[in-house]
Structures are given as C-alpha cells and as structure tokens.
ZAVEX-64844 format. One record per residue (C-alpha): x, y, z; residue in one letter. Coordinates in nm, 3 decimals. Layout:
N
px | py | pz | r
X | Y | Z | A
...
//
This chain:
565
px | py | pz | r
0.750 | 2.564 | 2.540 | M
0.648 | 2.267 | 2.326 | A
0.348 | 2.312 | 2.102 | R
0.051 | 2.079 | 2.140 | N
0.028 | 1.785 | 1.901 | V
-0.293 | 1.755 | 1.700 | G
-0.380 | 1.411 | 1.560 | I
-0.546 | 1.372 | 1.221 | G
-0.588 | 1.745 | 1.148 | I
-0.598 | 1.794 | 0.772 | Q
-0.724 | 2.153 | 0.778 | N
-0.426 | 2.385 | 0.737 | F
-0.586 | 2.691 | 0.895 | E
-0.705 | 2.496 | 1.200 | K
-0.355 | 2.355 | 1.249 | L
-0.188 | 2.697 | 1.235 | I
-0.453 | 2.901 | 1.417 | S
-0.454 | 2.664 | 1.715 | N
-0.072 | 2.664 | 1.724 | Q
-0.045 | 2.288 | 1.695 | Y
0.292 | 2.138 | 1.606 | L
0.344 | 2.201 | 1.234 | Y
0.642 | 2.122 | 1.014 | I
0.660 | 2.405 | 0.762 | D
0.586 | 2.267 | 0.415 | K
0.473 | 2.595 | 0.256 | T
0.783 | 2.585 | 0.035 | G
0.579 | 2.338 | -0.172 | F
0.356 | 2.629 | -0.281 | I
0.649 | 2.815 | -0.436 | K
0.813 | 2.508 | -0.586 | E
0.488 | 2.398 | -0.753 | W
0.390 | 2.742 | -0.877 | W
0.730 | 2.812 | -1.029 | E
0.740 | 2.473 | -1.204 | S
0.478 | 2.603 | -1.445 | G
0.342 | 2.251 | -1.508 | D
-0.013 | 2.231 | -1.642 | D
-0.122 | 1.913 | -1.464 | V
0.086 | 1.749 | -1.191 | T
0.032 | 1.404 | -1.043 | L
0.217 | 1.347 | -0.716 | I
0.225 | 0.995 | -0.572 | T
0.314 | 0.929 | -0.210 | R
0.225 | 0.658 | 0.044 | P
-0.088 | 0.712 | 0.252 | R
-0.074 | 0.941 | 0.555 | R
0.216 | 1.140 | 0.411 | F
0.053 | 1.484 | 0.426 | G
-0.101 | 1.482 | 0.080 | K
-0.444 | 1.605 | 0.193 | T
-0.297 | 1.868 | 0.428 | L
-0.077 | 2.004 | 0.150 | N
-0.370 | 2.015 | -0.092 | M
-0.579 | 2.198 | 0.168 | N
-0.284 | 2.435 | 0.214 | M
-0.279 | 2.506 | -0.162 | L
-0.652 | 2.579 | -0.158 | E
-0.620 | 2.805 | 0.149 | R
-0.335 | 2.996 | -0.015 | F
-0.466 | 3.047 | -0.368 | F
-0.846 | 3.049 | -0.341 | S
-1.031 | 3.375 | -0.398 | L
-1.255 | 3.272 | -0.108 | E
-0.964 | 3.367 | 0.120 | Y
-0.862 | 3.691 | -0.054 | E
-0.700 | 3.926 | 0.197 | G
-0.680 | 3.652 | 0.463 | Q
-0.313 | 3.569 | 0.436 | G
-0.229 | 3.629 | 0.802 | A
-0.236 | 3.254 | 0.864 | V
0.083 | 3.223 | 0.653 | F
0.278 | 3.487 | 0.846 | E
0.600 | 3.348 | 0.991 | G
0.607 | 3.059 | 0.740 | L
0.858 | 3.033 | 0.456 | S
0.614 | 3.126 | 0.177 | I
0.540 | 3.462 | 0.339 | W
0.902 | 3.581 | 0.319 | K
0.859 | 3.688 | -0.045 | E
0.638 | 3.984 | -0.135 | E
0.554 | 3.822 | -0.470 | K
0.372 | 3.541 | -0.295 | Y
0.200 | 3.770 | -0.049 | Q
0.040 | 3.936 | -0.353 | K
-0.046 | 3.598 | -0.510 | L
-0.239 | 3.479 | -0.204 | Q
-0.616 | 3.461 | -0.257 | G
-0.594 | 3.538 | -0.628 | S
-0.741 | 3.233 | -0.808 | C
-1.071 | 3.047 | -0.830 | P
-1.003 | 2.697 | -0.694 | V
-1.193 | 2.367 | -0.722 | I
-1.089 | 2.122 | -0.451 | F
-1.219 | 1.766 | -0.445 | L
-1.108 | 1.452 | -0.259 | S
-1.187 | 1.090 | -0.348 | F
-1.041 | 0.962 | -0.018 | A
-1.380 | 0.837 | 0.104 | D
-1.490 | 0.670 | -0.221 | V
-1.471 | 0.316 | -0.085 | K
-1.743 | 0.068 | -0.171 | A
-1.803 | -0.300 | -0.242 | N
-1.989 | -0.239 | -0.569 | T
-1.956 | -0.006 | -0.864 | F
-2.303 | 0.143 | -0.814 | L
-2.226 | 0.232 | -0.453 | Q
-1.891 | 0.386 | -0.553 | A
-2.052 | 0.584 | -0.836 | R
-2.319 | 0.710 | -0.599 | E
-2.049 | 0.838 | -0.361 | K
-1.875 | 1.026 | -0.644 | I
-2.209 | 1.178 | -0.745 | C
-2.267 | 1.290 | -0.385 | M
-1.926 | 1.456 | -0.383 | L
-2.017 | 1.644 | -0.701 | M
-2.344 | 1.760 | -0.547 | K
-2.155 | 1.891 | -0.242 | E
-1.902 | 2.062 | -0.469 | L
-2.170 | 2.235 | -0.679 | Y
-2.351 | 2.331 | -0.358 | G
-2.050 | 2.541 | -0.255 | R
-2.101 | 2.753 | -0.568 | Y
-2.480 | 2.779 | -0.583 | D
-2.440 | 3.158 | -0.597 | F
-2.363 | 3.106 | -0.965 | L
-2.732 | 3.033 | -1.026 | L
-2.820 | 3.392 | -0.934 | T
-2.497 | 3.557 | -1.047 | G
-2.619 | 3.632 | -1.398 | G
-2.323 | 3.467 | -1.573 | T
-2.470 | 3.127 | -1.661 | L
-2.577 | 3.089 | -2.022 | K
-2.891 | 2.923 | -2.151 | E
-2.880 | 2.552 | -2.066 | G
-2.598 | 2.593 | -1.814 | E
-2.837 | 2.663 | -1.527 | A
-3.029 | 2.351 | -1.630 | E
-2.709 | 2.145 | -1.620 | F
-2.619 | 2.299 | -1.282 | F
-2.955 | 2.205 | -1.131 | R
-2.938 | 1.862 | -1.296 | G
-2.633 | 1.780 | -1.084 | I
-2.864 | 1.776 | -0.781 | F
-3.117 | 1.537 | -0.938 | T
-3.036 | 1.245 | -1.168 | E
-2.673 | 1.256 | -1.285 | M
-2.600 | 1.068 | -1.608 | T
-2.253 | 0.935 | -1.688 | D
-2.203 | 1.218 | -1.937 | S
-2.300 | 1.481 | -1.680 | M
-2.061 | 1.326 | -1.429 | L
-1.779 | 1.316 | -1.685 | A
-1.818 | 1.689 | -1.763 | Y
-1.910 | 1.807 | -1.413 | S
-1.566 | 1.944 | -1.316 | I
-1.495 | 2.088 | -1.658 | K
-1.831 | 2.268 | -1.673 | N
-1.800 | 2.402 | -1.318 | L
-1.454 | 2.538 | -1.397 | S
-1.608 | 2.717 | -1.697 | G
-1.880 | 2.874 | -1.485 | Y
-1.627 | 2.991 | -1.223 | L
-1.383 | 3.119 | -1.485 | S
-1.649 | 3.338 | -1.644 | R
-1.777 | 3.462 | -1.308 | Y
-1.433 | 3.566 | -1.179 | Y
-1.270 | 3.647 | -1.513 | G
-0.982 | 3.411 | -1.436 | K
-0.888 | 3.055 | -1.518 | K
-0.929 | 2.793 | -1.249 | V
-0.696 | 2.581 | -1.037 | L
-0.819 | 2.222 | -0.988 | I
-0.699 | 2.014 | -0.691 | L
-0.798 | 1.645 | -0.688 | L
-0.684 | 1.456 | -0.380 | D
-0.652 | 1.074 | -0.359 | E
-0.760 | 1.025 | -0.719 | Y
-0.678 | 0.652 | -0.715 | D
-0.874 | 0.542 | -0.406 | T
-1.181 | 0.443 | -0.613 | P
-0.955 | 0.251 | -0.852 | L
-0.785 | 0.050 | -0.579 | Q
-1.120 | -0.035 | -0.423 | E
-1.254 | -0.134 | -0.765 | A
-0.971 | -0.382 | -0.817 | W
-1.017 | -0.538 | -0.473 | V
-1.392 | -0.582 | -0.516 | Y
-1.403 | -0.675 | -0.882 | G
-1.545 | -0.375 | -1.072 | Y
-1.218 | -0.238 | -1.211 | W
-1.320 | -0.178 | -1.573 | Q
-1.640 | 0.013 | -1.492 | E
-1.457 | 0.242 | -1.251 | M
-1.159 | 0.286 | -1.485 | A
-1.393 | 0.400 | -1.763 | D
-1.572 | 0.642 | -1.530 | L
-1.255 | 0.797 | -1.385 | I
-1.086 | 0.814 | -1.726 | S
-1.374 | 1.014 | -1.871 | G
-1.381 | 1.251 | -1.575 | L
-1.003 | 1.314 | -1.571 | L
-0.963 | 1.361 | -1.944 | N
-1.245 | 1.616 | -1.971 | S
-1.123 | 1.801 | -1.661 | S
-0.754 | 1.818 | -1.749 | F
-0.709 | 1.761 | -2.123 | K
-0.997 | 1.930 | -2.303 | T
-1.059 | 2.208 | -2.051 | N
-0.995 | 2.562 | -2.182 | P
-1.084 | 2.707 | -1.840 | Y
-0.802 | 2.530 | -1.658 | L
-0.498 | 2.725 | -1.543 | D
-0.319 | 2.448 | -1.353 | R
-0.403 | 2.131 | -1.164 | A
-0.261 | 1.899 | -0.902 | V
-0.363 | 1.540 | -0.840 | M
-0.237 | 1.326 | -0.555 | T
-0.258 | 0.954 | -0.496 | G
-0.066 | 0.650 | -0.382 | I
-0.015 | 0.492 | -0.723 | T
0.060 | 0.604 | -1.074 | R
-0.207 | 0.413 | -1.263 | V
-0.091 | 0.321 | -1.613 | S
-0.141 | 0.571 | -1.892 | K
-0.326 | 0.310 | -2.097 | E
-0.578 | 0.251 | -1.817 | S
-0.666 | 0.607 | -1.717 | I
-0.461 | 0.882 | -1.881 | F
-0.465 | 0.772 | -2.246 | S
-0.555 | 1.120 | -2.375 | D
-0.364 | 1.321 | -2.117 | L
-0.037 | 1.436 | -2.274 | N
0.016 | 1.739 | -2.048 | N
0.068 | 1.536 | -1.730 | L
0.380 | 1.582 | -1.515 | E
0.416 | 1.268 | -1.301 | V
0.611 | 1.293 | -0.975 | V
0.667 | 0.955 | -0.811 | T
0.876 | 0.843 | -0.515 | T
1.182 | 0.817 | -0.743 | T
1.145 | 1.175 | -0.875 | S
1.356 | 1.466 | -0.751 | E
1.069 | 1.715 | -0.754 | K
0.903 | 1.789 | -0.419 | Y
1.131 | 1.531 | -0.251 | A
1.107 | 1.695 | 0.093 | D
0.757 | 1.844 | 0.061 | C
0.575 | 1.531 | 0.178 | F
0.691 | 1.345 | 0.487 | G
0.935 | 1.469 | 0.750 | F
1.310 | 1.492 | 0.694 | T
1.543 | 1.365 | 0.963 | Q
1.638 | 1.721 | 1.057 | E
1.269 | 1.808 | 1.102 | E
1.209 | 1.498 | 1.315 | V
1.514 | 1.570 | 1.534 | W
1.387 | 1.926 | 1.589 | A
1.039 | 1.801 | 1.682 | A
1.184 | 1.546 | 1.925 | L
1.394 | 1.818 | 2.087 | A
1.091 | 2.045 | 2.122 | E
0.902 | 1.764 | 2.298 | C
1.197 | 1.668 | 2.519 | G
1.250 | 1.332 | 2.347 | L
1.593 | 1.372 | 2.186 | S
1.725 | 1.063 | 2.365 | E
1.479 | 0.853 | 2.161 | K
1.637 | 0.936 | 1.823 | R
1.783 | 0.589 | 1.756 | A
1.458 | 0.404 | 1.834 | A
1.250 | 0.654 | 1.633 | V
1.482 | 0.600 | 1.337 | K
1.452 | 0.221 | 1.363 | E
1.073 | 0.233 | 1.381 | W
0.977 | 0.510 | 1.138 | Y
1.268 | 0.602 | 0.907 | D
1.338 | 0.441 | 0.572 | G
1.134 | 0.623 | 0.309 | F
1.325 | 0.761 | 0.010 | C
1.199 | 1.021 | -0.238 | F
1.432 | 1.086 | -0.528 | G
1.784 | 1.119 | -0.384 | Q
1.642 | 1.237 | -0.052 | K
1.687 | 0.962 | 0.205 | R
1.583 | 0.940 | 0.570 | D
1.226 | 1.054 | 0.514 | I
0.993 | 0.972 | 0.804 | Y
0.628 | 0.881 | 0.804 | N
0.448 | 1.191 | 0.946 | P
0.147 | 1.007 | 1.088 | W
0.359 | 0.783 | 1.309 | S
0.590 | 1.066 | 1.418 | I
0.296 | 1.285 | 1.522 | I
0.136 | 0.996 | 1.710 | N
0.463 | 0.907 | 1.882 | Y
0.515 | 1.269 | 1.991 | L
0.163 | 1.270 | 2.131 | D
0.159 | 0.929 | 2.304 | K
0.532 | 0.890 | 2.366 | K
0.530 | 0.517 | 2.301 | R
0.626 | 0.312 | 1.996 | F
0.357 | 0.141 | 1.792 | S
0.267 | 0.066 | 1.429 | A
0.053 | 0.380 | 1.399 | Y
0.078 | 0.419 | 1.022 | W
0.000 | 0.055 | 0.954 | A
-0.305 | 0.056 | 1.180 | N
-0.479 | 0.338 | 0.990 | T
-0.587 | 0.105 | 0.711 | S
-0.711 | -0.248 | 0.657 | S
-0.429 | -0.302 | 0.405 | N
-0.688 | -0.498 | 0.209 | G
-0.522 | -0.465 | -0.132 | L
-0.177 | -0.558 | -0.002 | V
-0.313 | -0.854 | 0.195 | S
-0.500 | -0.984 | -0.108 | K
-0.195 | -0.957 | -0.334 | L
0.037 | -1.149 | -0.103 | I
-0.218 | -1.400 | 0.026 | R
-0.336 | -1.497 | -0.320 | E
0.006 | -1.463 | -0.482 | G
0.204 | -1.750 | -0.625 | N
0.477 | -1.947 | -0.451 | A
0.753 | -1.706 | -0.557 | E
0.576 | -1.408 | -0.401 | I
0.533 | -1.586 | -0.069 | K
0.894 | -1.704 | -0.073 | L
1.005 | -1.346 | -0.137 | S
0.787 | -1.227 | 0.147 | M
0.947 | -1.485 | 0.373 | E
1.291 | -1.350 | 0.279 | S
1.187 | -0.991 | 0.346 | L
1.057 | -1.079 | 0.691 | L
1.397 | -1.230 | 0.771 | K
1.566 | -0.901 | 0.684 | G
1.693 | -1.011 | 0.343 | E
1.686 | -0.798 | 0.028 | H
1.510 | -0.870 | -0.301 | L
1.626 | -0.779 | -0.651 | Y
1.327 | -0.700 | -0.871 | K
1.238 | -0.510 | -1.185 | E
1.010 | -0.219 | -1.101 | I
0.764 | -0.042 | -1.329 | E
0.633 | 0.281 | -1.178 | E
0.316 | 0.267 | -1.385 | Q
0.082 | 0.033 | -1.198 | I
-0.120 | -0.183 | -1.436 | I
-0.399 | -0.308 | -1.212 | F
-0.513 | -0.556 | -1.473 | E
-0.179 | -0.737 | -1.433 | Q
-0.161 | -0.742 | -1.053 | L
-0.288 | -1.097 | -1.034 | G
-0.042 | -1.222 | -1.297 | E
0.273 | -1.007 | -1.305 | D
0.494 | -1.047 | -0.998 | E
0.685 | -0.724 | -1.071 | N
0.357 | -0.529 | -1.070 | A
0.302 | -0.640 | -0.710 | I
0.647 | -0.525 | -0.595 | W
0.591 | -0.196 | -0.779 | S
0.271 | -0.139 | -0.588 | L
0.430 | -0.229 | -0.254 | L
0.709 | 0.021 | -0.328 | L
0.462 | 0.294 | -0.421 | A
0.261 | 0.219 | -0.108 | G
0.562 | 0.266 | 0.120 | G
0.594 | -0.096 | 0.233 | Y
0.928 | -0.139 | 0.054 | L
1.225 | 0.090 | 0.016 | K
1.499 | 0.103 | -0.249 | V
1.842 | 0.016 | -0.113 | E
2.014 | 0.050 | -0.449 | G
2.020 | -0.059 | -0.812 | Y
2.199 | -0.333 | -1.000 | V
2.211 | -0.390 | -1.374 | Q
2.127 | -0.735 | -1.506 | D
2.426 | -0.853 | -1.709 | E
2.211 | -1.039 | -1.957 | G
1.925 | -0.798 | -2.031 | S
2.097 | -0.475 | -1.929 | G
1.786 | -0.376 | -1.733 | E
1.801 | -0.219 | -1.390 | D
1.693 | -0.430 | -1.096 | R
1.598 | -0.260 | -0.772 | Y
1.740 | -0.381 | -0.443 | E
1.438 | -0.378 | -0.211 | L
1.381 | -0.431 | 0.160 | S
1.102 | -0.372 | 0.410 | L
1.094 | -0.002 | 0.493 | T
1.131 | -0.015 | 0.871 | N
1.033 | -0.194 | 1.191 | K
0.677 | -0.063 | 1.173 | E
0.624 | -0.218 | 0.830 | V
0.774 | -0.548 | 0.944 | Q
0.528 | -0.560 | 1.235 | I
0.247 | -0.474 | 0.994 | T
0.320 | -0.773 | 0.772 | F
0.350 | -1.008 | 1.067 | R
0.007 | -0.898 | 1.189 | K
-0.135 | -0.925 | 0.838 | L
-0.011 | -1.284 | 0.799 | I
-0.146 | -1.381 | 1.139 | K
-0.488 | -1.252 | 1.036 | R
-0.494 | -1.493 | 0.742 | W
-0.544 | -1.774 | 0.994 | F
-0.800 | -1.589 | 1.203 | L
-1.083 | -1.828 | 1.112 | D
-0.863 | -2.121 | 1.211 | A
-0.683 | -1.949 | 1.496 | G
-0.728 | -2.212 | 1.768 | T
-0.658 | -2.497 | 1.528 | A
-0.351 | -2.324 | 1.383 | Y
-0.201 | -2.261 | 1.725 | N
-0.293 | -2.616 | 1.822 | G
-0.107 | -2.752 | 1.520 | F
0.209 | -2.559 | 1.614 | I
0.193 | -2.684 | 1.973 | R
0.137 | -3.044 | 1.857 | A
0.430 | -3.018 | 1.616 | M
0.663 | -2.890 | 1.888 | L
0.547 | -3.179 | 2.111 | L
0.586 | -3.432 | 1.826 | N
0.219 | -3.535 | 1.862 | D
0.147 | -3.658 | 1.507 | V
-0.212 | -3.760 | 1.583 | K
-0.297 | -3.410 | 1.708 | A
-0.107 | -3.257 | 1.414 | M
-0.341 | -3.442 | 1.177 | N
-0.654 | -3.328 | 1.359 | V
-0.553 | -2.963 | 1.377 | Y
-0.407 | -2.946 | 1.025 | M
-0.733 | -3.066 | 0.872 | N
-0.922 | -2.800 | 1.066 | Q
-0.677 | -2.533 | 0.947 | V
-0.698 | -2.648 | 0.585 | A
-1.078 | -2.656 | 0.590 | L
-1.097 | -2.300 | 0.721 | A
-0.813 | -2.151 | 0.514 | S
-0.793 | -2.310 | 0.167 | F
-1.028 | -2.068 | -0.004 | S
-0.847 | -1.778 | 0.166 | C
-0.527 | -1.864 | -0.021 | F
-0.689 | -1.956 | -0.350 | D
-0.657 | -1.711 | -0.637 | S
-0.687 | -1.678 | -1.010 | G
-0.990 | -1.668 | -1.234 | K
-0.988 | -2.047 | -1.276 | K
-0.848 | -2.202 | -0.960 | P
-0.777 | -2.573 | -0.977 | S
-0.781 | -2.845 | -0.715 | V
-0.411 | -2.907 | -0.778 | R
-0.301 | -2.545 | -0.730 | T
-0.502 | -2.487 | -0.410 | E
-0.272 | -2.700 | -0.188 | P
0.036 | -2.521 | -0.323 | E
-0.108 | -2.179 | -0.244 | R
-0.224 | -2.294 | 0.096 | F
0.111 | -2.451 | 0.176 | Y
0.309 | -2.136 | 0.099 | H
0.070 | -1.924 | 0.304 | G
0.093 | -2.180 | 0.584 | F
0.474 | -2.161 | 0.575 | V
0.463 | -1.781 | 0.597 | L
0.244 | -1.826 | 0.904 | G
0.505 | -2.059 | 1.055 | L
0.775 | -1.804 | 0.981 | A
0.583 | -1.541 | 1.175 | V
0.478 | -1.758 | 1.470 | E
0.814 | -1.931 | 1.524 | L
1.060 | -1.663 | 1.415 | A
1.198 | -1.629 | 1.768 | D
1.285 | -2.001 | 1.794 | R
1.356 | -2.116 | 1.436 | Y
1.521 | -2.018 | 1.113 | V
1.257 | -2.117 | 0.860 | I
1.328 | -2.176 | 0.492 | T
1.121 | -2.319 | 0.209 | S
1.205 | -2.446 | -0.138 | N
1.574 | -2.391 | -0.070 | R
1.868 | -2.606 | -0.177 | E
1.945 | -2.887 | 0.069 | S
2.112 | -3.221 | -0.005 | G
2.045 | -3.307 | -0.372 | F
1.716 | -3.124 | -0.413 | G
1.479 | -2.863 | -0.276 | R
1.319 | -2.923 | 0.060 | C
0.964 | -2.785 | 0.089 | D
1.003 | -2.660 | 0.446 | V
1.293 | -2.669 | 0.690 | M
1.290 | -2.539 | 1.049 | L
1.635 | -2.502 | 1.198 | E
1.629 | -2.445 | 1.577 | P
1.808 | -2.153 | 1.738 | K
1.826 | -2.338 | 2.072 | R
2.004 | -2.666 | 2.133 | E
1.712 | -2.821 | 2.322 | Q
1.470 | -2.783 | 2.029 | D
1.414 | -3.031 | 1.746 | S
1.463 | -2.949 | 1.380 | A
1.186 | -3.017 | 1.127 | F
1.179 | -3.117 | 0.761 | I
0.843 | -3.113 | 0.578 | M
0.762 | -3.233 | 0.230 | E
0.421 | -3.158 | 0.074 | F
0.257 | -3.366 | -0.201 | K
-0.080 | -3.361 | -0.373 | V
-0.247 | -3.705 | -0.387 | H
-0.229 | -3.863 | -0.733 | D
-0.500 | -4.135 | -0.758 | P
-0.323 | -4.282 | -1.061 | G
-0.003 | -4.354 | -0.865 | E
-0.109 | -4.378 | -0.500 | E
-0.395 | -4.570 | -0.349 | G
-0.440 | -4.366 | -0.029 | T
-0.332 | -4.042 | 0.130 | L
-0.096 | -4.243 | 0.347 | R
0.077 | -4.373 | 0.034 | D
0.124 | -4.013 | -0.079 | T
0.268 | -3.911 | 0.258 | A
0.508 | -4.205 | 0.253 | Q
0.617 | -4.103 | -0.096 | R
0.699 | -3.759 | 0.046 | A
0.906 | -3.920 | 0.324 | L
1.090 | -4.135 | 0.071 | E
1.184 | -3.818 | -0.116 | Q
1.325 | -3.663 | 0.202 | I
1.551 | -3.967 | 0.248 | E
1.639 | -4.019 | -0.118 | R
1.747 | -3.660 | -0.169 | L
1.914 | -3.635 | 0.171 | Q
1.737 | -3.318 | 0.283 | Y
1.878 | -3.357 | 0.634 | A
2.232 | -3.302 | 0.507 | T
2.223 | -2.926 | 0.560 | A
2.105 | -2.960 | 0.919 | L
2.360 | -3.230 | 1.002 | E
2.636 | -3.011 | 0.856 | A
2.544 | -2.747 | 1.112 | R
2.589 | -2.990 | 1.399 | G
2.230 | -3.103 | 1.450 | I
2.219 | -3.476 | 1.525 | S
1.981 | -3.710 | 1.343 | Q
1.791 | -3.772 | 1.669 | K
1.693 | -3.404 | 1.678 | R
1.562 | -3.400 | 1.318 | I
1.187 | -3.466 | 1.272 | R
1.070 | -3.556 | 0.921 | K
0.708 | -3.524 | 0.807 | Y
0.532 | -3.610 | 0.484 | G
0.214 | -3.408 | 0.411 | F
-0.044 | -3.546 | 0.166 | A
-0.322 | -3.327 | 0.023 | F
-0.646 | -3.426 | -0.147 | E
-0.881 | -3.134 | -0.190 | G
-0.918 | -2.991 | 0.161 | K
-0.813 | -3.315 | 0.331 | K
-0.462 | -3.351 | 0.475 | V
-0.275 | -3.652 | 0.608 | Y
0.059 | -3.625 | 0.792 | I
0.301 | -3.913 | 0.848 | E
0.627 | -3.901 | 1.044 | E
0.940 | -4.063 | 0.908 | G
1.218 | -4.241 | 1.097 | G
1.556 | -4.097 | 1.188 | N
//
C-alpha cells in the first residue's frame, strides 16, 4: 500500500511518525560524522532537503532526544550499533536564517535578533542551572532586551559555552540557509552592512570557539571567502561539483523510480525525467528536485512546482538588468542551445552587476543551469563549462519570468505583437511607445545609467520577450551574422504563410539626424546596405515575405518606420 505524501514537511520526526513517504537519507548522518570535518558548508539549490536533513541531524544527535531513537528504527543509520549508541549524545544548537528576508538592513537585523531571542529562550533553564558565571547571566538576559552588534556577534559562541559547561560536552552547531540574508541584502541594496554582520557572527561561532565540536552550514551559494569567511580556515566547502554527499540531497533516479512504482505511476517515468531530472552533484548525475517530485506524486499532474515556491527575485534582477551578452545568452538557452562559460564557485556578490561569469556561477549554484561537460580553452588553458537549462520546469520558469517583465505594459506589449503580425505600422508605433514608457526603468541597471545605454538594455529585454511570446511560430535571433554585418533582430517564420521580420535599432543622434524619422530611415538604410535579408532569402523566403523595420529611440520615445522590399 502506498504511503501518503506530505507536502512541505521539514520536521523529520513528524514525517516518520506519520508514515509519510520518505526517501531514506539517514546515511548522511554517518557520512558526515565519519568525515571528521570541523566546519562543513554544503551548498544545494533551494527545496533540495537541506532543512529536513539539518532537522534530522538535530533529532539524531541532540541530548534533548536522548533515549528516543525509535524514530530511526528501520532506517539505514540504525543498522549499526555504534550509531545507536551515538544517538542523543550531544548538545546541539540549531538555527535557520531561511526567513530572514527584508527590504532594509534594520528590518533584517531585527529578524536575526528575534531568532536569537527564540534560541536563547529554548535554554532559559541555564539561568537557574547554577553553571553561569558572573556576568554571563547578565549577557543571557541582555539578549532579550537591547542587543548590540557585539552581543549579536558573540551570541552563538557564548551560548555554546554555556551549554558545553552545563552538559560537560562540546557543542554541535547547525546553521541552515546561512546565505538567505546575504542574497536579500544584495537585491535590496544593503549588502555591506549585512556582510559585516554575518561575517562577525560566523567567525566568532566557528573560528574562535573553543566550545565547538563540529558544525554544519547549508545554503544555496558559496559566498566568497573575502566577503564572509576571511578568518575561517577550518571550513570544508561542499558544492554541487563536490563528490561528498552527492546523493544525500535530492532524489536519485532509482529513488524516484521506486516512489513512482509505489504510487502506481511507473508509466510516467519518461515525462517525469523530462520535467524534473537534470541536476548533477559531483559525478552523480540524474538527481531530481525533491519538491517537484513530492508534489507530482501528490497531485499527479505536471507543473513547475519548484519554480513557483519563490519569487526568483535575485535571478530576475540579474538577467533583466544584465548587459546585451547576458540576454543573448539567455535567448540561446531558451532555444535549447548550450553555453560555454568560465565558472567560479565562490560567488562574489559585489561583482554580480559587472562580471558576467559571476551571474552564470550563481545560476548554476541555484539549480537553474546544469553542467553538460567541460572544454579547455586552447589559448588560456582554463576550463570552460558547457551549460544548459536544467530541465523543462526551469525552461518554463524563465519564460514566465520574462513575461512578468512586461506586466506593467501587458496590454500594450501584446498589442504591439498583434500589430506587427498584421503589418500595422501605425499601431506598432502607438503600442511600442506605451511599452517603452512602462518598461525602460525595469531594464535599466548600473550605478550610473545613461540615456544612451537605456535603449540597448530595453531592446535586448524586449527581444527576449519576443522570443518567449513567438517561440511557437518563429525562430528568433539577435545580433547574429547575416549578410555583411550583424542584424539586431531577425524573426524567421516556421510556417510558410507567415512573414519574416528584420529589425534594426538605433539611438537618435541630434548631431547627425534632425528627427526620429531620420534615425529610423538610417536604420533601414543599414538593413539594405549590409544585405541583412540574405540569410532569409537563402532559406527560400521570398522578398515579398520579408518585413523590414527601423526603430529610433530618444529617451523613452520610439519611432518605427517600415522599409520597402
């Protein structure tokens, strides 16, 4: 009989006691314990079982559960007597930053302080236990009143000292989703303040802490050593390319096949693989996203479950505000093509707005991209990763994300596409100006945006939108070789009854052109001079079916002129 499927359960004991479907990951306990590492950072995409595994570690080791190991009976960890004796033998501090999401630094700091108050509240018996020294009780009570930065920085270290003395044993520290506050800080513009706060907290907790036995941190990204871990030399970092714990987070294909069989869904293997497979950890391929698998088993229909659990705010911001090359690469990915990029596993948030490779590194760490292979650059000798979108679910996610960019101009954007397909240039002008007015600032980026760079950013975002909206009818390329130069945008029809389109975009130069119309005509002249239609004609598309448009930009004003055939 198939077990019931529980959605969103991150409490290990609740999952087991209620006999919900559970993929046995207790082997992680043994693998981690026998590694002997002082401090371990494990990075995995969101919704990959990090919090459940951390809760499992707490439930296994914590002295609070001494003699309560029955919940592990029948699971792999309970097969060895050594680990039966180890259960419930250590004081454990467990803290999660998963909910530290705020628009300002003060709000984020307040949330961290509240978490510390809750944590200290769990151990208020220490105040009457007779083990706190002079001044320690004052510090303990101070956590519940006005917490200074210094108190916050030493809060975990001091608590581990109190617990170590009380129990006569060193402490295990488990910090889940350590990088959530850092990602939020970058999105909302208070990165440095949060980086300083988290750096102080982590270094005191894990580097200068004589009461620490071992520690585990989890997160999505490996934030650069220079930003956060500058004093932490005892850190073992396990990323998606590491061999350690490769099958401890996420479901293997064998585990997914077994779950499908239990639920009577074995005939859906191929579709499940297309939708949810594609993650790779170390040399372990065919890792599945647990959140989507659990939801599919429960609802028995395919959907982008994993993608819909988050606003994807950081990813959207990076691509939307990225330069032309990033949007062109995104266009290629959406068409099923592969990219070849240098990847640095240490994410330097300060460089995300400037370094293209930092963006691809973050998308890989976040699970949006997968590694297909490696190639070595003949010139530099450096490895370049062959990257593609992870699976169908991720592809749908990005299409939805790009559509949302034009939400404020939704009616106008759809109106522009309809007018273009009908060859109604007058309506194209009306709608395009409405779209530009609503969307320019959305695509702007950089600390010092300029009037001349805004149209370029808008245009590339606009083209990505076209690629999403018209993907079923057109092959859409931009800045690709055609004729004797590079055409800004080309739409090649998949059906014989549809027209082809060539678009050239130019920013109005008052020194060379009198009006926007002059600029648009200059764009059309370039289309003819450089013979952009050559590529379409070579594929059998007659000149009568090729529409040519010159786009002229001046600030947020746009003028479109059609050229002759």
